[in-house]
N, C-alpha and C positions, 0 to 999 in steps of 0.2 A: 026247640027254638034257639037255645044258646049255640048248638052245633051249627045251625043255619047261619047265625050271625057271624061265627068265626069263619065259616066258609066264605061268606061274603067279603070279609076283610081280606082273606087269603087271595081272593080274586081281584083285590085292589079297588073295592068300592069305597069311594071317599064320601064321607058324610059331614066332615068338619068337626066331628066329635065321636067318641066311642059309641058304636051301635048298641053295645050291651048297656052302656050307661044310659043312653037315651031311652032304652026300653025298660029301664028301672032295675036291671040285674046288677048284682054286686060283681065287681071285678075279681079276677083270680088273684089271691094273695101270693106273693113271692118274697122270701126273706133272703137277702144277700149278705154274707159275712165277708168283710174286708180283712186284709192282712194287717192293716195298721190304721192309724187315726185318719180322720177326714183331711185329705190333702189332694193336690192336683194329680198324684199318682192314680187316683180313681176318678178323675174328672169326667170321663165318658159316662159313668153311671149317674153321677149327680146331674149332668147335663140332660141325660135322658129323662130323669125324674122331673127336673125343673121345666124342661121344654115340652113335657107332656107326651113324650114318645112311648112311655110305658102305658099310660092311661089310654092312648090312642089304640093300643093293642089289647085293651081289656085286662090290664094288669094293675094290681095295687102293690107296689114294691116298697119294702122296708129295707133300708141300708143300715147295717150294724157295723160301726167302726171296730177296729181291732184294738189290741193293747199289747204291751211288751211281753206279757206272760200268757198270751192267748194263742192256741193252736187251732187254725181254721179246720183242719181235718177232724179234730176232736169235736169241735162244735157241730160240724156236719154229721158225724157219726152219732152224736147225741141227740139229733133232731132239733138243734137250735137254729138251723138254717136249711133252706132248700138247695142253695147253691153257694159256692165259695170261690174266692180268688186265692191262688196259691202258686208258689214257684214249683216247677215240675220236679226238681230234686226232692222237695219236701213231700209232694203228693205221691211220688212213686215209692219213696221210703215208707210212707204211711200205708200204701197199698200192699207192700210186701209184709208189713206188720199185721195185716188183716183188715184194714179199713179200705173197702173196695171203691176208691174214688176213680172217676173217669173224666178225662179232658174232653169237653164238648166244644170248646172254642179257644182261640189263642190270639187275642188282640195284639200282644207285644211280640214283635218279631226278633228284636235285638235285646241284649242284656245291658243293664246299666251298672253292674256290680264291679267294684274296684277295691283294691287295697291302696290306701294312701299312707305314705311313710315320710318321716322327717329325713331330709337329706343329711342332716348332721349325724345320723346313726351310721352312715357309711354304706347303707343298702343301695346297691346299684342294679342288682339282678335277684331273681328268686333264690339263687344259691346262697345269697347273703342273709336269708331269713334264719338260718341256723343260729341258735343261741339268742334269738330275739324274742320279744314279747309282742304278740299280735292280738288286737281286739277283734272278736268275732261275735256276730249275732247268733242267738240260738233259737229254739222253738221252731225248727225246720229250716232256718236260714243258714245254718252252719254247713249244710251238706255240700254246696259247691266248694267251700274252703277245704273241707276234709277230702274231697275228691282230688283237688289240686295238690294238696300235700302228699296224698298217697301216690299220685303220679310222679311227684318229685322224689319220693322215697324219704321224706322228712317226717320224723315222728312228731306227734302233737302232745307228747308227754313231758316236754321240757328238756333241759340238759343242753350241753354244748353242741350236740348234733341234731337237736330237735328245736321245736318252737314251744314257747310257753303261751298257752291260749288264755287270754283274758276275756271273761264273759262280758261283752260290751252291751251297755244299754243303747237305746236308740237316740244317741247323742254323740258328740265328738269330744267329750271331756277327756278321755284317756290320752289323746294326742296333745290337747291343749295343756294338760297338767303333766305331760311327759310320763304318764304311767305305762304307756305302750309305745313301741317303736313304729308300729303301723296300726291302722284301724280300718274297719270295713266302712266303705262309703258307697253311695250311689251317685252316678253322674248328675242326677236331678235333685239331690237333696243334701246329704251330709258333706259332700265336697264343697258346696257353696257355703255351708256353715263354717267349715274350716277357714275358708278365705275371709268370711265375715268376722271371724275371731281375730284377724290381724296377721295370719300366717300367709305369706305371699306364695305364688306358684313357684317362684325360684327356690323356695325353701323346702319344696316337696318333691317326692318321687312317686309316680303313680303307676300302678299295674292294673290294667283292665283285664278282667278275666277272659274276655273274648280274644284278646291279643295273646293270651298265654295258652290257648288251646283248651280252655275250660269254659266253653260257651254253652250255657244251659238256659233253657227257656224259663221266663219269669211271668208272673201275673196272668196265668191261664184261668179259664172258667171251668169249674169242676162240679160234678154231682155224684151221688151214690149210684153204683151200677144197677142195683135192684130196681131203682125208680125208673130206669130207662125201659123196663118191661111194660110200663103203663103208657099207652098211647096218649092219654090225656096229659100226663106229665111231660112227655116229649113235645107235645104241642105247646104247652105252657113255656117250656124252656126255649123252644124255637122262637116264640114271640119275645121272650126276655132277651135272647141273644140278638135278634133282629133290631130291637129298640136300642140295646146297649151299643151295638156297632154303629147305629145312626148317631148316637150320642158321641162316640169316639170320633166319627168323621167330622161332626160339627166342632168338637173341641180342637181337633187338629187344624181346622181351617180358621178357628177363632180362639187362639190360645189365651189372649188376655181376658176376653169375655168369659171363657171357660173357668179361668182362675177366679174371677169375681163370683161366679156361681158357687164354686167350691167354698169360698169364704162365707157365703150366705148360710151354708149348711154346717159350718164349723161352730158347734155349740160351745166349745172350750174358749174360743177367742184367742187361741194360742198362735194362730198363723198370721202372717203379715202379707200384705198385698205384694210387696217387692219379692218376697221369697216364693210365693205361690205362682207369680207370673214367670219368674225364672224357672221354677220347677216345670211348669206346663210347657215352656219352650223346649226344655230338654226331653220331656216325656214324648213330645211329638216326634222326636228323632228315633224313638224306639218302636213306634207303631208300624205294623205291617200294612201293605197295600192290597191284601188278599181278602179283605172283608172279615177277618177273624178266623179263616179256615186254617187249621193246623197243617203245616207242611210235614208229611211223614219223614222227610229227610232231616228236618230240624229236630223232630222227636227222636229219631234214631241217634243223632249226634249227641243229644242230651243223655240218652240211655247208655251209649257207649262210654261217655265220660263217667257216669255213675258206676259202671261195671269195672272201670279201670282201677288200678291201684293195688295190684298184687293180692296179698292176703287180707287186706282190709278195705274192700270196696264199699261204697255207700249202699248198694243193693247187691244181692248175691246171684240173682238170675234175671233173665230178660222178662219184663212184665208181659202178661197176656191180657189183652183187653183194656189197656191203659188209656186208650183214646177211641173216639168214634166220630165219624162225620155225619151221623144220622141227624143230629140236631142242627148243625150248621148248614147242611144242605137244605133242610126244611126252612131254616131262617132266611137263607139267601134266595129262596123261591118266593118269598112273601113280597 
């Protein structure tokens, strides 16, 4: 009976509510692990939850916020989630270490990662990083930076010809307190925090990773490879991706309303309406227009970046099976 109900939904039979729910069946549970705390970076998933897109496709979705010391690949490998969000450098590094994660969808087309430096440090180009202290996020977020430094031939072990890496929390304190010459920022988050702290744009020098030839994919949707051998799991993930991309489409068209939905789910109360609306406006600029389908050329560009760097690349060999269109193709057919 459940298979027939799912088949009916796949054929586009509209009932105004989940067929499975109306028949008294429990929805399929899905646990999503985020990379970070509840914020507009993940608006599409909260919109899908709030607007009923998941329940419409017979899904009971639980969204688990991240934390500074949390690694989504480890959570996925340990069975703490069915699906995770992750930057591709982190995911592919984890895959090489033996965690068989696979990209099944890619909502974000462009990177928002930057290094933001104080102009007073004299930094005007990447060559000026030598001898400086740079704040870097870890737990998988460090890989684009390490790839960039490898390409530049700049050591991350300190000294006059290298950079001193400061393990940066998910805040902008190191640049405010002048503990670092540059810090990691996202176009949609920390850069705005720097400005809010009273440092003007004229006092800053910004290096966007994309402009430096270090363009790597962010915020992809990943699952464990073995699970894709189960047709029922593939079907469940296709429904999850379909509903999530519907949420992202709605969020992109209604950024202020999407930010307000995110605020409703922020149990910490740490986020502000001004910041979340600004964040959602910037996030909308990073979304792709291909329904979440990974462009193989974007994937290859990311892999080539991770393989570059001479004797110290982020990954040592080309991944095999790091992505699939099986789920997204099924999702887009719904």
